[in-house]
N, C-alpha and C positions, 0 to 999 in steps of 0.2 A: 260315535255322537253326543252322550251325556258329558262325556269331560271338556268339549268342547263347548258346550254348552251352557256349562259349568264355569267355567273361564271366562266365559263373555260377559253372564251376567252377572259377575260377582268381581268384574275389573270394571272400574272409572273409565266410561267413554273417551278422554284425553289419551289416556294410557294404551287403550287398545287400535286408536285413532297411529300416534308412535308407531304403533306395533305396527301394523301394517305398512306407514311409510319408513319405515325400517328394515323390514322383509322384500318389499315391490311387489309383493303380492297383487295383482290388478281386480277389485272389486267388480264382477261384472251385475252386480247391481247397486245405485247410486245409494250415498246411505249418507243423511243429513247430519252432518257430525255436530252443530251446534242446538241441533233440539235439544230437548230432556233425554235424562238419559235413557227411562222406559221406553225414546222413541226408537232411540239408536239400534236397542239391543235383535228387535223384531225382522226388521233389513237386511242386519247385519247377519243373521242365523243361515236368510234367508242366502245370501249372496257366498257365506260359505259354501249352503249344502250346494249351489249352481258351481261350483268354481269344476274346471278341470279337476281327476285323478290327483296329478301332482302337491298341484296346488292345495289342495282338500288335503291331502297326506302329511305335509309340509304344517297346517295349521294347526290337524288333531297334534301331531307328537310334541311342537310346538306346546302348543294347550295343555299337555300331559303334562308335561315336564313346570309346568309353571305351576298348573294347583299340585303337583304331590311335594312343593314347597308352601302351600299356602295354608297346612294346617298347623299345629302348634307341636310338631316335633318338625315339621318344614321352619319352623318360624328360625326354630332355638337353633337350625342346622345356619340358615343364612347368616344370623345375628354370631352366630359363632364364626365367621369368614368373615364378617362386614370391615369395610377401612376406615367407616364412618357411622357409627349405630345410628348418631341422633338424625341423620341425612332418614334413613328407614323410619326416625317415627314420625317424620312430617306429611308421610304417604298416607294415603286412604284406608287402604286396608293391606289385607295379606294376600290376597292379590296384588295388590298394586304392587308390592315392595318385589316379590319374587320376579313380578316381569319388571320391574327399575334395575332388578342387575341383572336378567335375564339377558339386557337390551343392552345395559350401558357395560359390566363390570361380567363378560363370560364366562374367565377363568374363573373369576369366584361363584361365579355359579355352580361350575362343574365342582370345587371344591365343598359347596357346599349338600349337592347332592351326593359325592362319594365321605362325606361326615354320615349323613342321616341312614346311606351306607352302611356304614361303622360303625356309628350306635346300635340303632334296632336289629343288629345283631351280635350285638356287645353282649358278654356273660351268656353266647346257646350254643349250640354244637357245634359254630363253626369257628367259637373266640376262644383265646388261650390268652393269659397272662402269664410274662416272667419279671423276676427280680433285679433290676441291673443298677450300672453305675447313677448315682443322682448328681446332677448339676454339670450334665455334660453340654459341650455345644454342636449337633448334629451338623456336621459339615453337607454344605450342599452347592461347592467350587463342582463346575464342570467334569476334572477328573475323576471324585470322589462316584457323582451321579455316574460318569459312564463307566467307573469299576463295578458299582451296584449293580446295573442295566446286564455287563455281561458277564457277573456271575450269577444274577438270574437266570440268564438267557442257556448257558453254561447247564444248570444245575437242571431244569424242564425245556431242554433242548428246543426251545424256541426262539423262532428268525426274529421277530422283534421282539421289543419290550418298550414302556411307557413306564413313566415314573411320574409322581406329583406330588412336592415335599413346597409344603406351606405349613402356617404356624393358627392353630385357631386356639379355641378354649372348649371347656366342657363345665353346665352348669353342675353345682353340689348339691347332696342333701340338708350341709349346713350352711348355703348361703351366698357357699362364695365361688368363684369360676375357680377352676384351676388351667394355668396355661397348657398347650400339648404342642408336639409338631408331628405332623404327621405325612407319610408315604403312603400313597395310593398308587401300586401297581398292578398296569395293566400288560399281560404277554400271552403272547399266540399261543394256542394250541396246535395237536396234531391235524390233519387233516381229516375234513369229514364230508359229508353232505347231506340234505334236503332237501327232499322234497317241492315242487313247487312247480304254478304252471307257465307252460313256456307258452306263446300262439296259443292260448285256449287246448294244450297239452298238458299234460300231467307228465312230469321230468325230475332225477333227481342232477340240486347241482353241487357242483363242491364248493369249501370254503373250507377256511381255517375260522374256529373260534376262538371268541378272546374269555380268557377269565379274568375276573379281580380281585385283590387280593388288597388290606390294608394296614400299616403297621402306626402305633401311635406310641411317641414316648414322652413322660411328663419331667422334665428336668429335675422338681422341687423334690420326688421321691426317685427317678432312678425305673421306674415300673416301665414295660416295652408290652402291650399288647397285639394282638394281630386277630385278621378278621384273614379265615380264609377256608377253602372247601376241603382239604383234608388234614388231618393229626400232621405228617408226617412234613407237608409241605410247609405250615406252620412254623416247624421248631428249625426250615431250613432259610426260610426268608427270614426269622429274628437272629440265627447265625450270621449270613448275608447282611443284615441291616444295624448290626452291632460293629460287623468286623469294618464295612466298609464306610460308615456311613456317622457312625460315633466309635470307630477307631477306639472299642473297649474286646474285649471276650466275652463272646457269650458263655455265663457260667451253669444255663440250665434249670435256674433253681425258679419255680414258677410259681405265683403268686398263692396265697391261701386258697382255699375253697372256699364257696359260700352252702353252707348248711343250713338247714333245717330243723330244727328242736319242736316238737310239740307239744312236749309233756306237759307245759303250762295248760294248752287248754283241758287234762285231765280231766278238772275240779274248776269251779268259780273264776269268774276274773272278770274283772271292772276297767281295761286296758285303760291308762293314763294316758291325755293327752292337755299340748298345750291350747290357749286359749286363742291365740296368733290361728292357729292352726285351720280357724273354722268347723272345729268336729263337731258334731250333734252329737254322733252316736258308733256306737261301734257293735255289732251281732256280732254271731257266729253260724252262721245256718246249717250246715253240714259237719259232720265226723265221719270218718271213718276208721274202725277200730280194726285188728290183726292180734290173735288170740297166741300169745308169748312162747306157744309150746309147739305151734304148724305153721306153716304158710302158704297152706291152704282152705282157710277157709276166710270171710270176712263182715262186717257185721260194717252199715253203715244205721248213723243219726240222723233225721232232718227234723229241724223245725223251721216253716215256712215264716212267709213275711207277716202274714196273720195272725200267728198266736200268741200270745200274749205273757206266757212263761217265757220264761230262755232253755238251751237245748241242753243244761245239766239238769233245771228242775224237770222238764221231760222223761228223761234216761232214771232220774228215779220214782216218779210218781209211776212212770210206767214197770218200771222190772225191778225196782224195791234192793233187796237184799242182794239180787243176779245184776245191773246195773253191771253193765263191762266196763265204766268207768273205775269203778270203785279200786277195780283191779284183777291180775291176768287178764289183758289187754292193753297193747300201744294203739294211740293216734297215729296211720300214714298218712292224711289228709283231710283237708279241714279247708273247710270256705267262709269264708268270711266280707262281711258288706261294713264298710266305711261309709257314713251318710255325713255329708256337709252340712251346713244352715243354708238357704238358699239365698243370693246373694241379692244386690238390691233389683229389686224390678223385675224377682222371678219368685212365682210362686213355690216352686219346689226346689229343696238342693240335691246339690248333684250326688251319687251315688260313684263307691271305688270297690268292683268285687274281688277280691281277689283270692284266686286258691292257693294253694302252696299241699303236695305232694314229699312226703321223703324222701329221699334224703336230700336232693339238691333241685326240684322240680319248684315251680313258683313261673304263675302269669302276670307276673311286674313290669318284665320286657313287652308287652304287647300295650303299656298303655302310655297315658301323657309322660312328658318329660317331668311335668309339675307332679304327675300320681305316680310312678317310678322314686322324684324324689321324697314326699312323704309316705310313701310306701314302706320305703327301705330305713327312713327314720325309725319307722314306731313298730317294725316289727324289729326291728334291733334292741328299741330301748323295751318292748316287750317280752326279749330271750327268745325270741322264736330264730331270727335271722344271726348266724356269727360264723367268721374267721376258721378255719378251726386248719 
């Protein structure tokens, strides 16, 4: 019930009333919608708690979906597909915006969920990127879409395939938005079964799971990106997407890999930043090193927040001529903390912790959209991140 509580406590009462009116769910406890909002929450929570199981399950499911798009990443996804962003700006808060789209534009709400699914997995283990032809116009006529669906059914031996094709944008770290076309593919898997209680007795029930994959095409650059469960299916999906919806040949030319190079951290570094980004300081807290002549040993240097010196000063003071940063060792992992100036009304500034592991590992994908853009901007500027 935690998600329902968050949904009800954070959504304006007028919007909650619109939700229950729209859903047709009868509240077992009277709620005075004209009362001050804090006085609406308690009886409404009690009403949800006293609902029958089917109605309660629906409210829980809807509340979870709305709340999932009420954080920063979810709001970015909503705005990326919104037909009229200005209309969303007029709403009270993030929950209000997510619920409004859930009630008034269910297709775009699902597209926002698909955007979040795609972007959260971007540059991760489920992702691949390829170089294609720029300035193509993806085909959306029923014939082309059906040809693509038929090809997916044949390749994956799926009885049923559903495809959503829609326009969206993606913010970039230089402040501009890039226009994308996304195709989300749902395909039915092979028969499976799962445990379920049937009339109080544990039993196995048959099912056909549904697998989700997503492809994006950026007309300005020709880049095709794909998120899917395994590498082989990713290449096949891009090939079918290029042939049937882009009417072009798939060249199998991959995007350059993002590679991290930590050599700049072998010695003191000042981390230049732009004043407009509000960064107060950048501190290296952790360096893991490996000797150049063996792979079986590691040394870790840590400089905690309370320390008054930098990690390079600490290493020099403690090890002197035997300082591993002076030679014979290479940095294979680093942990940095970017600290921001406090925002108006806040006592403390936010922090962005980054963990970078050679050659391709970084926790940037786990951060918010703004943090990802800031992190990528400066890791590139500092020479830590590059394309190879």
